C-alpha positions as CSV (number, residue, x, y, z in Angstrom):
1,M,45.3,-41.6,-10.8
2,P,46.9,-38.5,-9.2
3,V,48.8,-38.8,-6.0
4,L,49.6,-35.9,-3.9
5,V,52.3,-36.1,-1.2
6,F,52.5,-33.1,1.3
7,T,55.9,-32.8,3.1
8,N,58.3,-30.5,5.0
9,G,61.0,-32.3,3.4
10,D,62.9,-31.2,0.3
11,S,62.1,-34.0,-1.8
12,I,59.6,-37.0,-2.3
13,E,60.3,-40.6,-3.7
14,L,57.1,-42.5,-4.4
15,L,57.3,-46.4,-4.3
16,L,54.7,-48.7,-5.5
17,N,55.1,-52.1,-4.6
18,G,58.9,-51.4,-3.6
19,Q,59.7,-50.0,-6.9
20,S,60.5,-46.2,-7.5
21,V,57.9,-44.4,-9.5
22,G,59.9,-41.2,-9.3
23,V,61.7,-38.4,-7.2
24,Q,60.4,-34.9,-7.0
25,A,61.8,-31.8,-5.4
26,V,59.3,-30.1,-3.1
27,A,59.3,-26.3,-2.0
28,P,58.9,-25.7,1.6
29,H,55.4,-26.9,3.0
30,D,54.3,-27.8,-0.4
31,K,53.4,-31.1,-2.3
32,A,54.8,-33.3,-5.0
33,G,52.3,-34.5,-7.6
34,F,52.6,-38.0,-9.3
35,S,50.3,-39.4,-12.1
36,L,49.9,-43.3,-11.9
37,G,47.9,-46.0,-13.7
38,F,46.0,-48.0,-11.2
39,R,48.0,-51.1,-9.9
40,P,47.1,-52.9,-6.8
41,G,49.7,-53.2,-4.1
42,N,51.5,-50.8,-1.5
43,L,52.2,-47.1,-2.2
44,T,54.8,-45.5,0.0
45,A,56.4,-42.1,0.1
46,V,59.7,-41.5,1.5
47,A,60.7,-37.9,2.2
48,T,64.4,-36.6,2.4
49,K,65.8,-33.4,3.9
50,N,69.3,-32.0,3.2
51,G,70.0,-35.1,1.0
52,R,69.2,-37.6,3.9
53,P,66.1,-39.8,4.5
54,W,64.0,-37.8,6.7
55,G,60.6,-39.7,7.1
56,T,58.2,-42.2,5.5
57,A,54.6,-41.1,4.9
58,D,51.7,-43.6,5.6
59,T,51.7,-46.6,3.4
60,H,48.5,-47.3,1.6
61,V,47.7,-50.7,0.8
62,T,45.1,-51.7,-2.0
63,G,42.3,-53.6,-0.6
64,T,41.5,-56.9,-2.4
65,G,37.8,-56.5,-2.5
66,P,34.8,-55.5,0.0
67,F,34.6,-58.2,2.9
68,S,33.1,-56.2,5.9
69,I,31.9,-53.0,7.1
70,V,33.0,-51.6,10.4
71,L,31.4,-48.9,12.4
72,R,33.2,-46.1,14.4
73,V,31.7,-43.5,16.5
74,D,33.2,-40.1,16.0
75,A,31.2,-38.1,18.3
76,P,30.6,-38.2,21.1
77,V,34.1,-39.2,21.7
78,V,34.2,-42.4,23.8
79,N,35.3,-41.7,27.4
80,S,34.3,-38.1,27.0
81,S,32.9,-35.9,29.7
82,Q,30.4,-34.9,27.1
83,P,28.2,-38.0,26.4
84,L,25.4,-38.0,23.8
85,V,22.5,-36.3,25.5
86,A,18.8,-37.4,25.2
87,S,17.7,-34.0,24.3
88,G,16.0,-34.4,21.0
89,Q,18.7,-32.2,19.7
90,D,21.9,-33.9,20.1
91,V,23.5,-35.9,17.1
92,A,25.8,-38.9,17.1
93,V,28.4,-38.9,14.1
94,L,29.6,-42.2,12.9
95,T,31.9,-43.5,10.0
96,A,31.2,-46.8,8.2
97,T,34.4,-48.1,6.8
98,V,34.5,-50.9,4.0
99,L,37.5,-53.4,4.7
100,D,38.8,-56.3,2.8
101,A,39.4,-59.8,4.5
102,A,43.0,-58.7,5.7
103,G,41.4,-55.4,7.3
104,W,42.6,-52.8,4.7
105,I,40.3,-50.1,3.5
106,V,38.7,-50.7,0.1
107,H,39.5,-47.5,-1.7
108,T,38.9,-48.4,-5.2
109,D,35.8,-46.8,-6.8
110,C,34.8,-49.8,-8.8
111,N,34.3,-51.9,-5.4
112,Q,32.2,-49.4,-3.5
113,P,29.2,-51.1,-2.2
114,E,25.9,-49.5,-1.2
115,I,25.5,-49.4,2.5
116,T,22.1,-49.6,4.3
117,V,22.0,-48.2,7.8
118,A,19.3,-49.1,10.3
119,V,18.9,-47.2,13.6
120,S,17.0,-48.7,16.8
121,G,16.4,-47.3,20.1
122,N,15.9,-43.7,21.1
123,S,16.9,-42.1,17.8
124,A,16.5,-41.7,14.1
125,L,18.6,-41.5,11.1
126,L,19.3,-37.9,10.3
127,G,21.4,-38.5,7.0
128,L,24.2,-40.2,5.1
129,G,27.1,-38.6,3.3
130,N,30.0,-40.0,1.2
131,S,32.0,-36.9,0.0
132,D,31.6,-37.9,-3.6
133,P,31.8,-34.9,-5.7
134,H,30.0,-36.8,-8.6
135,D,27.1,-38.2,-6.3
136,H,24.2,-35.9,-6.5
137,T,21.9,-38.0,-4.1
138,P,19.9,-35.8,-1.9
139,E,21.3,-35.3,1.5
140,G,19.4,-35.7,4.8
141,R,16.3,-37.6,5.8
142,I,14.9,-37.5,2.0
143,A,17.9,-39.5,1.0
144,G,16.6,-42.5,2.7
145,S,18.7,-45.1,4.6
146,T,20.9,-46.4,1.7
147,R,24.0,-44.8,0.3
148,R,27.0,-45.9,-1.9
149,S,30.4,-45.4,0.1
150,F,33.1,-43.5,-1.5
151,N,36.9,-44.3,-1.0
152,G,35.7,-46.9,1.6
153,L,33.8,-44.6,3.7
154,L,30.4,-43.3,4.4
155,R,29.4,-40.7,7.1
156,I,26.3,-41.4,9.2
157,L,24.4,-38.7,11.2
158,V,22.0,-40.2,14.0
159,E,19.8,-37.7,16.1
160,T,18.6,-38.4,19.5
161,T,15.0,-38.2,21.2
162,A,14.3,-37.1,24.7
163,T,14.4,-40.4,26.0
164,A,17.5,-41.7,27.6
165,G,18.8,-45.3,26.9
166,K,20.7,-47.1,24.1
167,I,20.9,-46.5,20.3
168,T,22.0,-49.4,18.1
169,I,23.2,-48.6,14.7
170,A,23.8,-51.3,12.1
171,A,25.3,-50.8,8.6
172,S,25.0,-53.7,6.1
173,A,25.6,-54.3,2.3
174,V,24.9,-57.3,0.2
175,G,27.5,-59.9,0.6
176,L,29.4,-58.3,3.3
177,Q,29.8,-58.8,7.0
178,S,27.8,-56.0,8.9
179,G,29.0,-53.7,11.3
180,T,27.1,-52.8,14.6
181,V,27.7,-50.3,17.3
182,T,25.7,-49.1,20.5
183,V,25.7,-45.6,21.8
184,I,24.5,-44.7,25.1
185,L,22.1,-41.7,25.6
186,A,22.4,-39.8,28.9
187,K,19.6,-37.8,30.7
188,P,20.3,-34.1,30.3
């Protein structure tokens, strides 16, 4: 499994479950590349600059297995002065995230569930996307309302109609707790 770490430091040490996997020198504004066999746990990158600890990158924790789906509205931005408009031409952009029981994203490919999206209210499902380069499922309306997540994520696009009101979006998968979110459509 390739692990790439980008840094402005001059070296990176990669830790898997607190044990060093190796240290690599890094050219300015470049990356270090590590190749690891998959093992569950915590993966942390520690950068040094001029021989001193300089920063710790995000720690990634392996999820234990899918437990729930959480929906987040990415656009329109909550509390934005640009609400979703009931124009028949506006689009809500959402992300469905697959989490384990502790709330960690389930990144592993072998545990990626198929997520079914249901939309009610003044809207329609426009499309689903997962960014998996190996998934050749058609995009857009012809793809239907079910798609496998990739790296624990699924992108959802919902278009509006010309009627103001509420849109409810639900994401579900067999054996998982469903996620639901409501978006308000404002009059133009």
